[in-house]
Phi, psi and omega in degrees: 000117183259118192245128177258107172282138181236123183204152186282340184235158182225049185197165182282112178237319188194195183299323181301310182297323178298313182296312180307307183292326180293318180290322178294332178282323183291315176297324181291314175305327180277001180101012179253109179299144185233142175227162177236123173264117184220176178233031185271120180290338185226070181295148181268123180308319180292329179298326190276357187306321182282355188257139180288330180205165179198162179171177182242003181241170183290343179297337170301320180294316176301319181287319185278325183059063181290151173278331182204149175249130176252101186275132179257263180245127183208111188276336182285107181297318179298324181291317177300311180302321181295319183287319180292331176290324190268327182229155168299128193229139163243161174232129175266112186271101182276337187209198184263001184306326183298325188246353190243121178301322181274343180073348181268336181062035158218157189283148180292329175257120181091340177046038167277151180294142181269126175248025184253149174283166178300118186170222184307322187295337176300330187263320181290340179254011175063027178287347178282344182280124187238170166301145173294140177291152181301131183090347183294146177279345180270153177289334181224165178240172179226151176231156185251145172302326181307330182295324183286314183302318181290323177301315180296317180301325184292351182266003183308329179272350183288125188275334179207145178244121180257127182228162187269352185201167176300319180305311178300319178309308181289331177294318177294311182298322175299334179262018171100357185270133183305134182295328179294342178262001182257126187228129180274122180218085181298131183282119189244118182286150180302329185297340183291339175294342181259008186261137181244151173295143183255149174299150181306153182263128173281354181274141176283065192251131174247134186242130168243134176227124177159188177286144178261075179237163189304318186294338180280349169072029178295328177291330178290326176293310180306319176300318176295314181301324186298338178264003187264124177301141174288152010268145167201160171222144180241139177246126173252102186258104181159170177233167179164174184289348182259006188297307184296322184292326178287323179295315181294326178289327179295317176300314187298316182284353177079025184234016182299330178288347181252002185232130178253121170264103185284336193081197179297138181231124172306146184308316186292332182277347181294336185303318181296329177286319178293326178301319186281339191281137170271336183207147178247138184249132172240074192271044190295136168277317175282153181288103180304128171304325167209305175105055185299332185293333175297315177302320180295325177281322173300321179300338178265011183059040173254131182288150185242145169240144182190180182262155183273070183231149176061226184268005184303311185299344177301321189243336180268091182262118184311127178067015177237299183248359178165207183227131184238146183242155180299158181310125177059014177281084184292329178300313178294316180305308177309318183296321179296321180293318177295326177300315179291323180290335185257004180226076186295339180284320177294317178305313183297318180290315182290326176298312181298318174290339174289315178297325179296316179303312179300317183292340179268330192236337182233078183242133184312314188294321179293320177300307176303318180295314177298321177301309179303317178300313181301316182292318180298324175294318180298316183292328182277342188279000000 
């Protein structure tokens, strides 16, 4: 099975690029040659290692002779349609960009999760108002729902859509993509195979790992922690454009002495933070397409607390793998954190069950097998 990945970038930028490279490495190691069709003027040599070939022109298709194209992120609707007409094609939908003008899938006013299709709600909730383009004389920019409609229509020839959660499945179907073409396939990194459950931590430590951006809800976590009885300590491991605002909020809430903002932490150094953590928090404001950081905590036998948004309820089962709170309900989230910190037996039980759930449902080898089967089905259809 010769797989042509199609993505705009050929370098490490974020989670999508990590997932793409990881699955290419796994499929390649299993005997399926991989190639990358990209539009990156400066591809990173290290990123390209799993690929037998790469390039930005159609000559790559003629040279590599793929059995199937797997489209990741590609803004050009015409290019999507052309590829799907030329090759058996699948699309891995990593985020909300295909159907959401704001890309975040929550409203700018009130920040509640949007459960509407692209359409009138994009205007009534002001989602069409965008950041101004570089060099614009206007303070803001504007986007039209028609761009999303055309992007969705360009996928008429795409034979399968791969998504990470039931939420994403509903999102695509709600926007007119036939349900029989949408398949839930949570992306599990190969590195998870090397993660082992850790002994319970005796420390009242709460851990957040991820980007410190508004969608990840660190501010919501801080509000939740402000209602938790001391002693406790929280570590925020990550960077992002909301970091300074969250530091200021911690001071305003009077909890800055109990919160450590580490900045960026190399992946290999995260282990020491997980070892100290009694509970891991995934306080996302946006509906996570899946939420891999929660699985990584669960694999280490750490119970997770989070909000019931996006793909989180697929793996965060209340009183089984952790404790889940209604969307943006910081009082309930704080109560859940306090419960786990002050009931180590419960934390130990939920952590053990969390690790068991990962072992049963989220294994890299199983993901690679299911991915290959789906691509083979696309190629044969």
